[in-house]
Phi, psi and omega in degrees: 000125184253012174082007181284163182290135178289142180279170182292332181275003178102337179275168181289128178269145180281153184292341182268001183254153172089162183281346183243035184290343183272354184268170180288170186291336182230021182143185182302325180257357182085357180236013177085351180264153181291131182285144176265154177279119183277064182299308186302312183293324180293315179296316180298316180294324179298314178296323179294317180295317179295315180293318180294321179292323176296320177294319180295328179295325178287335180273329183251072185292341181283346179274170182293148181287144179290113178249191182298321180297318179297315180293327176295318178297320179295318180291319179297314180299319179285321181295330177300335181295345176298335180258015188293336178273336184265322182224069188297324181291314178301320182291318183292322176287324179294315179293322178295320178294319178296319179294323179295316177298320180298313181288323180295333179278001175083016180285161186292148174294150180180207184284014176299332180290339181296324180295320178293319180298315181292321178295319177296317179301313181296321181293318180294315180297326179285352178106359182263068184292313183297322179296316180296315179297319181296318180295318178295318178297321178297318180295316181294317179296320178296322179294319178298318181296317181289316188286339186237358179219304185283353183300337181294329184253355183254155176289159359280154181295139179078012180285125181282170176293145179286146176294147181293335177299328178296324178295323177297321178295317179296318178298322178296320177295321178298315179297320180296318179298314180297318182296314179297319179296317179295321177298316178297319179297317180297317179295321180295317178296322178296317177298320179295319178295318179297319179296319178295322179294320177296322178295317179295321179296318178296322178294320178297317179297321178295319178296317179297321179293319177298320179295319179297315180294321178298319178297315181299312181295321179298312183295318181293309186287321181299316181293310185294318181292327176297316178297316181298319181297315180296313182292327176296320176297319178297315182298318179295321182291328186254006186301322183267323186273329183217078183301327181293317177293324176296322177297320178298320179297318179295323177296319177296319178299317180298315181294318181293319180292323178296317179295319180297318179298320179296317181289323176296319178298322178295319178296318180291329177297326178293335176284320183287324183231072180297138178095339179283155178291139180295148181289333179230146180293148177293145180294151178216189183292348175292344177262017179298319176301323178295322178294320178297321180294319177296321177296323178296322177298331178274005178090015182247125176270129184237126174259131181247128177240137178091168179236151182271138175281176174288123185244152170299154184307316182296317180290324179296316178295318180297318179298317179298315182293326178296313179296317180300313181293320180296317179291324177299319179294325177296316180298318188275327193237359183243144175280350180282142175253024181219134179222157181233134177242124181237132179244122175232147178208150172235203183287347186244328190213155172255133178246122178250130178230123180240119183240148166222162187266357177068194000279170178290143182259002181203187181287335181270062179298129179087347178129167179283164180298323182295318181296312179295321178297320178297319178298316180296321179294319178299313182295316181297324179297334180262358183088017180253190182222157174228130172239130181220135179174174180297147175275152180302322182269010183108158182089196185221148181227139171241124181237118181244136175238116183239131179292146179279342176244125185253145178301150185301321183295331178285327181291332183257012184287000000 
């Protein structure tokens, strides 16, 4: 890729084609931002070129005297730099042409080359490398032609041919200008790539955080609302025949909604004050008895086998949410009122198995897609796995394998 403007058909367009060949590759400045007029630097350079050329005229008395035409060429060459960000190709050829006329007229050598050097630098950085090289090559070839052939007919009269060693010095300066310009272009492109990568990384982190919050809210609300829905049905059914049992159902609804509000508030607090320590510890398997009690309030009997080992915070929260989501799915989607939770662990992993005897009461057997997807995402983030599907003898099974040692980046997330 040589930085040229892309064509309409997708292939690289040449710098000499199209109505906008003088502009940068992505806008006037090549970066999509509006170019500023570089007045201060242009005015300063114009005065420097005029003053330096006047000093050179006093030192090179054998060259032609600086007249109005010479000063006009110097001002035009320097003034063109005012458009170097907006029309870099036009400027680099314009400054090279002005310098060629200036030297061809026999005026003294001096800082006239600075305008060409700055124009070349701007063109290369803007992505017009071929234009900059062509303009420099044209200037050097023109100088060779004037200094070794046309000098006989051009002023000043009696001017001898320039030594060939001088051409080598000029060629070295041309190479140096191109090298510095290419280095600046490379660094600028690298900075642009780094900036784009940082932007993409920040976007990925934001997406991951939104996904994490969505999982938390889904798990919290799905479980609590399922309990509330079941108890509301019980309360409505028993409101006239058994007011005391209806009162118990309403008490359960109040407790479940209060807990859900607390957990939602905790999730939202992490959004308002990112980086701060949470006000309440994240739930873990130590709250499994509380989860079993809530399931019992929803009419589901849960048997727990095995004990949980000490887990890292991230794995502990993931294990709790997996059991919570699995039991919620049993309440919502299974005709069975009995579920079994089994915990097994060895030195490397914790295995969670949640079974129910079915049958499914709707099309979403085993749970909705969002719940299962959330469980799989939690497990995958820790390096674990989730398997969910119908059991051979009927019912549904969720099997989670979570590592007991979590990668450092997960621990500091």
